KOLZA-618387 format. One record per residue (C-alpha): residue in three letters; residue number from 0; y, z negated, x negated; chain. Coordinates in nm, 3 decimals. Each point is the difference from the previous one (the first is absolute). Example, Ala and Ser with C-alpha at 12.3 -4.5 7.8 and 13.67 -1.06 7.14 Angstrom:
residues 2
code | pos | yy | zz | xx | unit
ala | 0 | -0.450 | -0.780 | -1.230 | A
ser | 1 | 0.344 | 0.066 | -0.137 | A
***
This chain:
residues 167
code | pos | yy | zz | xx | unit
met | 0 | 10.517 | -13.527 | -3.503 | A
ile | 1 | -0.369 | -0.120 | -0.111 | A
lys | 2 | 0.016 | 0.315 | -0.221 | A
ser | 3 | 0.312 | -0.079 | -0.174 | A
glu | 4 | -0.068 | -0.309 | -0.046 | A
ser | 5 | -0.318 | 0.088 | -0.199 | A
asn | 6 | 0.193 | 0.259 | -0.160 | A
lys | 7 | 0.246 | -0.244 | -0.112 | A
leu | 8 | -0.307 | -0.239 | -0.147 | A
asn | 9 | -0.164 | 0.294 | -0.187 | A
his | 10 | 0.345 | 0.103 | -0.164 | A
gly | 11 | 0.025 | -0.406 | -0.110 | A
asp | 12 | -0.323 | -0.010 | -0.128 | A
asp | 13 | 0.088 | 0.342 | -0.199 | A
ala | 14 | 0.331 | -0.188 | -0.161 | A
asn | 15 | -0.233 | -0.303 | -0.097 | A
lys | 16 | -0.216 | 0.234 | -0.196 | A
arg | 17 | 0.272 | 0.180 | -0.160 | A
asn | 18 | 0.163 | -0.334 | -0.091 | A
asp | 19 | -0.378 | -0.148 | -0.170 | A
ala | 20 | -0.031 | 0.335 | -0.184 | A
asn | 21 | 0.367 | -0.067 | -0.128 | A
lys | 22 | -0.070 | -0.336 | -0.102 | A
arg | 23 | -0.302 | 0.076 | -0.160 | A
asn | 24 | 0.181 | 0.279 | -0.210 | A
asn | 25 | 0.291 | -0.275 | -0.099 | A
asp | 26 | -0.266 | -0.208 | -0.106 | A
ser | 27 | -0.168 | 0.200 | -0.204 | A
leu | 28 | 0.332 | 0.122 | -0.159 | A
ser | 29 | 0.164 | -0.325 | -0.030 | A
gly | 30 | -0.346 | -0.094 | -0.190 | A
gly | 31 | -0.061 | -0.282 | 0.217 | A
ser | 32 | -0.223 | -0.091 | 0.306 | A
gly | 33 | 0.171 | -0.156 | 0.330 | A
gly | 34 | 0.348 | -0.014 | -0.101 | A
ser | 35 | -0.079 | -0.206 | -0.329 | A
gly | 36 | 0.088 | 0.263 | -0.260 | A
val | 37 | 0.340 | -0.002 | -0.233 | A
gly | 38 | 0.176 | 0.184 | 0.252 | A
gly | 39 | -0.080 | -0.289 | 0.248 | A
gly | 40 | -0.024 | 0.095 | 0.370 | A
gly | 41 | -0.220 | 0.290 | -0.082 | A
lys | 42 | 0.314 | 0.212 | -0.034 | A
ile | 43 | 0.050 | 0.250 | -0.258 | A
ser | 44 | 0.141 | -0.132 | -0.328 | A
arg | 45 | 0.085 | 0.335 | -0.134 | A
ser | 46 | 0.222 | 0.269 | 0.234 | A
arg | 47 | -0.213 | 0.313 | 0.045 | A
lys | 48 | 0.249 | 0.303 | 0.087 | A
lys | 49 | -0.180 | 0.281 | 0.205 | A
trp | 50 | 0.054 | 0.353 | -0.150 | A
ser | 51 | 0.254 | 0.141 | 0.237 | A
gly | 52 | -0.024 | 0.360 | -0.159 | A
lys | 53 | 0.323 | 0.088 | -0.054 | A
gly | 54 | -0.019 | 0.034 | -0.359 | A
gly | 55 | 0.151 | -0.225 | -0.282 | A
gly | 56 | 0.369 | -0.047 | -0.114 | A
ile | 57 | 0.244 | 0.183 | -0.158 | A
phe | 58 | -0.223 | 0.041 | -0.326 | A
ser | 59 | -0.256 | 0.141 | 0.196 | A
arg | 60 | 0.226 | 0.288 | 0.145 | A
phe | 61 | 0.167 | 0.076 | -0.334 | A
leu | 62 | -0.346 | 0.043 | -0.172 | A
leu | 63 | -0.101 | 0.225 | 0.288 | A
ile | 64 | 0.317 | 0.197 | -0.079 | A
ala | 65 | -0.032 | 0.069 | -0.337 | A
tyr | 66 | -0.354 | 0.053 | 0.052 | A
ile | 67 | 0.110 | 0.296 | 0.254 | A
leu | 68 | 0.294 | 0.102 | -0.269 | A
leu | 69 | -0.209 | 0.017 | -0.291 | A
lys | 70 | -0.339 | 0.111 | 0.141 | A
tyr | 71 | 0.098 | 0.311 | 0.084 | A
pro | 72 | 0.207 | 0.153 | -0.262 | A
ile | 73 | -0.231 | -0.101 | -0.270 | A
lys | 74 | -0.279 | 0.142 | 0.206 | A
phe | 75 | 0.163 | 0.297 | 0.076 | A
gly | 76 | 0.121 | 0.043 | -0.369 | A
leu | 77 | -0.333 | -0.017 | -0.075 | A
leu | 78 | -0.105 | 0.263 | 0.220 | A
phe | 79 | 0.251 | 0.217 | -0.133 | A
ser | 80 | -0.087 | -0.023 | -0.359 | A
val | 81 | -0.353 | 0.036 | 0.062 | A
ala | 82 | 0.076 | 0.302 | 0.230 | A
ser | 83 | 0.251 | 0.116 | -0.269 | A
ile | 84 | -0.316 | -0.013 | -0.242 | A
met | 85 | -0.188 | 0.192 | 0.200 | A
tyr | 86 | 0.213 | 0.261 | 0.050 | A
phe | 87 | 0.016 | 0.044 | -0.405 | A
ile | 88 | -0.343 | 0.012 | 0.020 | A
leu | 89 | -0.035 | 0.257 | 0.269 | A
lys | 90 | 0.294 | 0.243 | -0.191 | A
gln | 91 | -0.257 | -0.030 | -0.316 | A
ile | 92 | -0.299 | 0.085 | 0.209 | A
tyr | 93 | 0.161 | 0.293 | 0.154 | A
ala | 94 | 0.163 | 0.134 | -0.388 | A
phe | 95 | -0.357 | -0.078 | -0.164 | A
gly | 96 | -0.177 | 0.181 | 0.304 | A
cys | 97 | 0.258 | 0.273 | -0.058 | A
gln | 98 | -0.074 | 0.039 | -0.345 | A
ala | 99 | -0.392 | -0.018 | 0.054 | A
val | 100 | 0.002 | 0.293 | 0.268 | A
thr | 101 | 0.217 | 0.222 | -0.228 | A
his | 102 | -0.223 | -0.022 | -0.299 | A
phe | 103 | -0.292 | 0.049 | 0.225 | A
ile | 104 | 0.194 | 0.353 | 0.115 | A
thr | 105 | 0.060 | 0.081 | -0.336 | A
phe | 106 | -0.373 | -0.057 | -0.124 | A
phe | 107 | -0.158 | 0.206 | 0.309 | A
thr | 108 | 0.309 | 0.270 | -0.055 | A
val | 109 | -0.098 | 0.066 | -0.408 | A
ile | 110 | -0.388 | -0.016 | 0.087 | A
leu | 111 | 0.033 | 0.252 | 0.250 | A
asn | 112 | 0.225 | 0.235 | -0.184 | A
pro | 113 | -0.046 | -0.099 | -0.379 | A
gly | 114 | 0.180 | 0.304 | -0.145 | A
asp | 115 | -0.108 | 0.242 | -0.266 | A
phe | 116 | -0.045 | -0.098 | -0.370 | A
asp | 117 | 0.119 | 0.372 | -0.145 | A
leu | 118 | -0.213 | 0.070 | -0.283 | A
ile | 119 | 0.085 | 0.329 | -0.184 | A
val | 120 | -0.327 | 0.162 | 0.120 | A
phe | 121 | -0.047 | -0.127 | 0.315 | A
thr | 122 | 0.095 | -0.322 | 0.207 | A
ile | 123 | -0.151 | -0.289 | 0.101 | A
pro | 124 | 0.112 | -0.302 | 0.265 | A
asn | 125 | 0.241 | -0.272 | -0.145 | A
ile | 126 | -0.258 | -0.280 | -0.093 | A
phe | 127 | 0.262 | -0.219 | -0.143 | A
asn | 128 | 0.196 | 0.024 | 0.340 | A
val | 129 | -0.333 | -0.094 | 0.163 | A
phe | 130 | -0.030 | -0.333 | -0.237 | A
met | 131 | 0.390 | -0.059 | 0.118 | A
gly | 132 | -0.128 | 0.019 | 0.366 | A
phe | 133 | -0.242 | -0.291 | -0.082 | A
leu | 134 | 0.227 | -0.191 | -0.167 | A
asp | 135 | 0.264 | 0.055 | 0.311 | A
leu | 136 | -0.304 | -0.101 | 0.207 | A
phe | 137 | -0.073 | -0.354 | -0.203 | A
ile | 138 | 0.371 | -0.092 | 0.013 | A
gly | 139 | -0.021 | 0.091 | 0.372 | A
val | 140 | -0.303 | -0.210 | 0.040 | A
ile | 141 | 0.167 | -0.286 | -0.248 | A
tyr | 142 | 0.319 | 0.050 | 0.284 | A
leu | 143 | -0.221 | -0.043 | 0.273 | A
gly | 144 | -0.170 | -0.306 | -0.101 | A
ile | 145 | 0.332 | -0.209 | -0.070 | A
thr | 146 | 0.127 | 0.143 | 0.347 | A
phe | 147 | -0.325 | -0.179 | 0.160 | A
leu | 148 | 0.046 | -0.317 | -0.185 | A
leu | 149 | 0.358 | -0.014 | 0.115 | A
phe | 150 | -0.123 | 0.037 | 0.352 | A
val | 151 | -0.214 | -0.270 | -0.052 | A
leu | 152 | 0.251 | -0.203 | -0.147 | A
leu | 153 | 0.251 | 0.087 | 0.317 | A
gly | 154 | -0.312 | -0.105 | 0.244 | A
leu | 155 | -0.016 | -0.346 | -0.207 | A
ile | 156 | 0.347 | -0.034 | 0.007 | A
thr | 157 | 0.021 | 0.024 | 0.414 | A
ile | 158 | -0.224 | -0.319 | 0.015 | A
pro | 159 | 0.255 | -0.243 | -0.140 | A
phe | 160 | 0.258 | 0.172 | 0.251 | A
asn | 161 | -0.193 | -0.029 | 0.270 | A
leu | 162 | -0.032 | -0.359 | -0.044 | A
ile | 163 | 0.376 | -0.050 | -0.061 | A
phe | 164 | 0.066 | 0.216 | 0.343 | A
ala | 165 | -0.254 | -0.226 | 0.180 | A
phe | 166 | 0.123 | -0.343 | -0.131 | A
***
């Protein structure tokens, strides 16, 4: 019995401490001390609503639905357009790369077998075919350079693609 009475007293002291703390908060919110403020009696003069965490009204719901309905079509539309640009560049890389390989093969074929230049008395290797072979090598190097530039451009286009994909 003594224990329960002491518990009651302790709980009463805790309640008194809470009341004192609430009065100090009310006094500081009302602008006065001891209840002599504008609100009178130490009460809060403006109503303060606690945030319930349930969200806002109909307008915030509308904005959320609009955000969902607008964000994803725009996002995936942009992703599709960037992916189609990447596909076009990839096709161009393949085309220019094949042209470069074709010209390299032509160069090596001509260098290994230049053909004969038939003079009436004797035959010599056809020097003009060798020059044409080096011309093919030069054109092949140009195609290869274009291929590398397009490949670097494709790598640069993947940066915005990944940024759009991430958000």
